[in-house]
Residue, then its C-alpha position, 0 to 999 in steps of 0.5 A: m500500500k502506498n500513501l502519497l505525501p507532498v515533497v515536504i519535510l515536517f517534524l511532528l511532536p512525539g506523544c501528541v495526537v492532533q484532533p482533526p476538525a470536523s469535515t465540512a464537505d460531502t464525501t460522496h461529492l468527492l467520489d462523483g468526479s464532477l469537479l475534475g470533469i471526469t465522467l464516470q465509466d462503467p464500474i471497474e470489475e476485476n476479480i483479483f483472485a481469479l485463477t487460470p486453468e493453468m494455476r488450478f492445475w498447478v495446485r492440484n499437481k502440487i498437493r497431489h497425495a497430500t493427506s493434511d493441511r500441513s502437508k498441503l501448505q508445505r507442498l505449496v511453499q516447496g512448489l513455489i520454491d521449486d518453480g521460482l515463484l518465491n523468487l519473483e522479480y520484486d518491483q515495489n511499484l508493480t501491483r497485479p492480480a494473481a494471474e498476472t503475478f503468476e504468469q509474469r513472475r514480477g510484483n511486490c508484496l501485495s501482488f505475492s500476497i494476493l497470488f498466495v492467498s488465491l492458491a492456498r484457498e484453491a488447495g482448501l487452506n484457510a489463508t487471509f491477509q495481514m498488515v505488518e507494521i514495519p518502520p516507515s520507508f519512502s520512495s519518490s517519483g517526480e513530485l510524489v513521495m510514497l510511504n511504503n507499507h507491508i502486507n503478507v499472508l496468514v494461513t490459519r488452523i494448521r493442525a500440529s497434533t491431535s489437540f493443537h493448531q498453529n498459524h503460519v506466516v507466508d511472506f514474499n519479502t522476508a527482509e520486510y517481515s520480522g516476528n517482532y513487528q506488530t500485525r493485524r488481520v485484514s479482510d478481503n475487501y481491505a486488500i482489494a481496496l489497497y490493490h486499487s489504491n496501488v494501481a492508482v498510484e502507478q497511474l499517477q506516476q505515469g501522469n494518468w490522473e483521470v484513471a487513478f481517480l477511478h481506481l481510487r473511487k473503486a477502492l473507497m467503494t470497496d472499503a471506505r475505512v482505509p485512511g491512506i486511500w482518502t489521503n491519495l484522493g486528496v493528493i489528486y484534488s490538491s494537484r488539480r487545484f481544488p484545495a477545499e476538496a483536498i482538505a475534506a479528503y485528508q480530514q476524512a482520513l483523519q476521522i478514521n485514524p486521527a494520528f494518521k501521519s500521511a494525512l496530517v502532513n498533507l493537511i498542514a501542507a494544504y492549509e499552508a498553501 
């Protein structure tokens, strides 16, 4: 997940939580595209978990003769290793659905997590997404500064004995994961929203802000409780010279999480502007 920040360095006081002012804009107005001159197209419909026949055959072949969920998981992971899928060409700016990641062998942590969740569920395993609270890391593209987050997969209820079950973490980018980092499970809709938000950032990097808006709209229609997506929407409004709407989007992010620093930084910059 990438949250956009302006090119500005601010020092935030530790231990202080800034309470956001009440939002005065109707958030539905932020999503209709009228101010931006965007005519809403047919809604984006994309099943990011869809498997091709080749992928279904791959799963069946890998778990053949597996007698337990534990052996299914082991065989899936070993199959990924054997076929180079755990050595994907890592590209933090490339978020793709499961089928494209499987075919192209390229992607970021979200791409891999979508792929593994899809394969694991095809094998009958209980797989879900979890966010990992890694230390902040940043990358830049033109006038955009991106705050990078991390996501991986949790496979639950793997029987270790007759009376004991274990959860197992599957992580593509082990350099970003440590058992000491806090984690939290998130829903499929949350992951889908992150997917569309990431695609929006990719489109913004290419100057396609109209397409970026449509993906952010899809993200927020899928799960409107992700503050980073409102922040990214605010960046679009700010870049198109609609400061009141940008401020309203940042405020909405802060209504969800009053300590969300990306929204705070952008809100301060918007007020200063």
